[in-house]
C-alpha positions in Angstrom: 2.3 35.0 -21.0 -1.3 34.6 -20.2 -2.0 31.1 -20.4 -6.2 29.7 -20.8 -7.1 26.5 -18.4 -8.6 23.8 -20.6 -10.9 21.8 -18.6 -11.2 18.1 -19.0 -14.0 15.8 -16.8 -15.8 12.9 -17.8 -17.7 10.6 -15.6 -20.0 7.5 -16.6 -22.7 4.7 -13.8 -22.8 2.2 -16.3 -22.5 1.4 -19.9 -20.4 -1.2 -22.4 -21.5 -4.2 -25.4 -23.4 -7.8 -24.8 -22.9 -10.2 -28.2 -24.5 -13.1 -26.9 -26.5 -14.7 -26.4 -28.0 -11.1 -28.2 -26.2 -8.7 -29.7 -25.9 -5.2 -28.1 -24.0 -1.6 -27.3 -25.7 -0.4 -24.1 -27.1 3.3 -23.8 -24.7 4.4 -21.3 -26.1 4.8 -17.5 -25.4 8.6 -16.4 -23.4 10.3 -18.3 -21.6 13.1 -18.5 -19.3 15.1 -19.4 -17.3 18.8 -18.2 -17.1 21.8 -21.1 -13.6 22.9 -21.8 -14.6 26.3 -20.0 -16.2 24.4 -16.6 -18.9 24.7 -14.8 -21.3 21.9 -13.8 -22.6 18.6 -15.4 -24.6 15.7 -14.4 -26.9 12.9 -15.0 -28.5 10.6 -13.8 -30.7 6.7 -14.4 -33.2 5.3 -13.1 -33.6 1.0 -12.6 -32.1 -0.1 -16.3 -32.5 -3.6 -16.8 -30.6 -4.7 -19.9 -32.2 -7.1 -21.7 -34.8 -4.4 -21.7 -37.9 -7.3 -19.2 -41.1 -5.0 -21.8 -39.0 -5.5 -24.7 -40.6 -9.2 -26.5 -37.6 -9.5 -28.7 -35.3 -10.6 -25.4 -38.9 -12.7 -23.6 -36.9 -15.9 -22.8 -33.0 -14.3 -22.8 -31.0 -14.3 -19.8 -30.5 -10.8 -17.7 -27.2 -9.2 -18.0 -26.8 -6.6 -16.0 -29.3 -4.3 -13.8 -28.4 -1.5 -11.8 -31.6 0.4 -8.8 -30.2 4.0 -9.8 -26.8 6.0 -10.9 -25.8 9.5 -11.1 -22.9 11.4 -11.7 -21.6 14.9 -10.4 -19.1 16.4 -12.0 -17.8 20.2 -11.7 -14.3 22.0 -12.7 -14.4 25.4 -11.4 -10.7 28.1 -10.4 -11.6 28.6 -6.7 -10.7 31.1 -3.8 -7.5 30.1 -3.4 -6.2 30.3 -7.9 -6.4 26.2 -7.6 -7.4 25.1 -10.7 -10.2 21.4 -9.2 -11.8 19.0 -11.6 -14.9 16.6 -9.3 -15.8 13.8 -10.8 -18.2 11.7 -9.6 -20.2 8.6 -9.8 -22.4 6.3 -7.2 -24.2 3.2 -9.5 -26.4 1.7 -6.3 -28.5 -2.0 -6.8 -25.7 -3.8 -9.1 -26.6 -7.3 -10.4 -24.8 -9.1 -12.6 -26.0 -12.1 -13.9 -27.0 -13.0 -10.2 -23.5 -13.8 -9.9 -22.3 -10.9 -8.5 -24.0 -8.3 -6.6 -23.1 -4.5 -4.6 -25.2 -2.6 -2.9 -23.5 0.8 -4.2 -20.4 0.9 -6.2 -18.4 4.6 -6.2 -16.2 6.3 -8.1 -14.7 9.7 -7.0 -11.7 11.8 -8.3 -10.5 15.0 -7.8 -7.7 17.2 -9.9 -6.5 19.6 -9.0 -3.7 22.3 -10.7 -1.6 24.9 -8.5 0.3 28.1 -9.7 3.8 27.6 -10.7 3.0 23.7 -10.7 3.8 21.3 -13.7 2.1 18.2 -12.5 -1.8 17.8 -11.4 -2.5 16.8 -7.9 -5.5 14.7 -8.4 -6.4 12.0 -5.5 -9.9 9.4 -5.2 -10.5 9.3 -1.8 -13.8 8.4 -1.1 -14.3 6.0 -3.7 -15.8 2.8 -2.6 -17.8 -0.7 -3.2 -19.9 -1.6 -0.3 -21.5 -5.3 0.0 -19.8 -6.4 -3.1 -20.8 -10.6 -3.4 -20.3 -13.6 -5.6 -23.1 -15.8 -5.4 -24.9 -14.4 -1.8 -21.7 -14.6 0.2 -19.8 -11.4 1.5 -16.6 -10.4 -0.5 -15.0 -8.0 1.6 -12.6 -5.6 -0.7 -10.4 -3.3 0.9 -9.5 -0.2 -1.1 -5.9 1.6 -0.1 -7.0 5.2 -1.7 -4.3 6.8 0.9 -2.1 5.6 -1.4 -2.7 7.8 -4.4 -3.6 10.4 -1.9 0.4 10.6 0.0 1.3 10.3 -4.2 -0.6 12.5 -6.0 1.5 13.3 -8.7 3.1 11.4 -11.6 6.5 12.2 -10.3 6.5 11.4 -6.5 5.0 7.3 -6.9 7.6 7.1 -9.7 10.6 8.7 -7.3 9.0 6.0 -4.4 8.3 4.0 -7.0 12.0 4.0 -7.8 14.1 4.5 -5.2 12.0 2.7 -2.3 13.6 -1.1 -2.9 10.2 -2.4 -0.9 7.8 -0.1 -2.1 8.6 -0.8 -5.8 8.2 -5.6 -4.6 5.2 -4.3 -2.8 3.5 -2.3 -5.6 5.4 -5.0 -8.2 3.6 -7.3 -6.7 -0.1 -6.0 -5.9 -0.5 -4.7 -9.1 0.5 -7.8 -11.1 3.7 -5.6 -12.6 6.1 -8.5 -11.4 7.8 -10.2 -8.5 5.0 -13.2 -8.3 4.9 -16.9 -8.6 3.5 -18.6 -11.7 0.2 -19.2 -9.8 0.0 -15.9 -8.9 -0.7 -14.6 -12.5 -3.9 -15.7 -14.3 -3.5 -17.1 -17.7 -4.9 -14.3 -19.6 -2.8 -11.4 -17.9 0.0 -13.9 -18.8 1.6 -11.7 -21.9 0.7 -8.2 -20.1 2.7 -9.1 -17.3 5.8 -10.8 -18.7 6.1 -7.4 -20.7 5.8 -5.6 -17.4 8.1 -8.0 -14.9 10.9 -6.9 -17.3 10.6 -3.4 -16.4 13.0 -2.0 -14.6 11.0 1.3 -13.6 7.5 2.3 -13.4 5.7 0.2 -16.1 4.4 1.9 -18.5 3.1 1.4 -22.1 1.8 4.8 -24.6 1.7 6.7 -21.5 -0.4 5.1 -19.0 0.5 2.4 -15.8 -2.3 0.1 -14.9 -3.0 0.0 -10.7 -5.6 -0.4 -8.7 -6.9 1.2 -5.9 -7.4 -2.2 -4.4 -4.8 -3.5 -1.6 -6.8 -7.2 -0.8 -9.7 -8.9 -2.0 -10.8 -11.3 0.7 -13.2 -14.2 1.0 -12.8 -15.7 -2.5 -15.5 -18.8 -1.5 -15.6 -20.7 -5.0 -14.0 -18.3 -7.2 -10.4 -17.2 -7.4 -8.4 -13.7 -6.5 -5.5 -12.7 -8.3 -4.7 -9.3 -6.1 -7.5 -6.6 -7.9 -8.7 -9.1 -10.7 -11.2 -11.8 -9.4 -12.6 -14.9 -11.8 -15.8 -16.8 -11.4 -16.1 -19.7 -13.1 -19.4 -19.7 -15.9 -19.0 -16.2 -14.9 -16.3 -14.0 -16.4 -13.7 -12.1 -15.4 -14.2 -9.2 -13.1 -11.3 -6.4 -12.6 -12.1 -4.1 -9.2 -10.9 0.1 -9.2 -7.9 0.0 -12.0 -6.3 3.2 -12.2 -4.5 4.3 -14.9 -1.7 6.3 -13.9 -0.8 9.4 -16.4 1.8 11.9 -16.2 -1.5 14.7 -16.5 -4.4 12.3 -16.1 -6.2 9.2 -14.6 -9.7 7.2 -15.4 -10.5 5.2 -12.7 -12.7 2.2 -13.4 -14.5 0.3 -10.5 -15.5 -2.3 -11.9 -15.0 -3.6 -15.6 -16.7 -6.6 -16.0 -15.2 -9.9 -18.7 -18.4 -12.3 -19.5 -17.7 -15.3 -21.0 -19.9 -18.4 -20.0 -22.8 -18.6 -20.9 -22.9 -14.9 -21.2 -20.7 -12.8 -23.7 -20.2 -9.2 -22.0 -18.1 -6.1 -21.3 -19.7 -4.4 -18.9 -18.1 -0.9 -17.1 -19.7 0.1 -13.7 -18.7 3.2 -11.8 -16.2 5.3 -14.2 -14.5 8.8 -14.2 -11.5 10.7 -15.2 -10.2 13.6 -15.7 -7.3 16.2 -15.8 -7.6 19.9 -17.6 -4.7 21.5 -18.9 -2.9 25.2 -19.7 -2.2 26.1 -22.6 0.8 27.3 -23.3 
C-alpha cells in the first residue's frame, strides 16, 4: 500500500505574554511553520524590545525583554538515502530579560529522521546551546548533554534503558526532578509534579509527555537557587533551561522558558521548536 508522508516542524525565537504592570500578547518573533508537504520555511527578526520603547503608551514602564535578532530555518525533505528528515533551527542573539538574565546566543536545533521500516522517528538535538548565560552580570556556566538524546534517539530506546538499568534510572530521576531527591532539592512550586513523577515505577508520563531537559548541570549560582535545570532568582522569577518534552513520535525543545513574578508578571519562550512528521496509513 502506498504511503503518504506528512511533515511537521515549527520554531519560534521569542514569544509570550505580559500581564503586569501592563498587558500585552507578544507578537512571536522569527516564527515559522513547515508545510505538510515538506520544503523550506524561514523567518527572522531584528532588534525587538518589550515594551516598545518608541510607543508613548509604554513610557516609564519597566523593560521586560529584548533581543538583538532572531532567525528560524526549517526544512523537510526525502533524502537520497530514502530517509524523511525534518530540520528545525532557531537562534536568538542578544537576549536581555529585565536586565537580570542575559545570553549572547540561544540555539535550539532539532533533527527528526524517519527510516524505512522503523515505527519510531530518530530525533537528535545536537547543536543546541546557551552561550554566555549571565545572571545579574555574573557568568552562569551551563553544561548540556545533547549526546544523551543522540545515543538514545528514540522513545523506545530511552524507555528500555530506563527500565533495565538501575543506575541510569536513578541518575535520570534525579537529573530531571522525577524522583529520588531530598526534600530540599525540590522547589516548592514543583512539589505536586514531583510527587506525581516520584510515584511512577517506569518512565514518568502524562498525556503521552515525559518532561526532560538537555541540561546536565548549572554552576555559578551566586545570589539565586539552582534546582537541576531550573533557576529561582529573587525578585525576578523562575527560568527553565533546555526543556525537552519526550513523546513517542515527537520532541518539543524550549531552550529558555521564563515565568516572571516580581515586579513584572510574564511568561516568555526563547528559542523553541518541535518536529516529527508521520506516514499514513
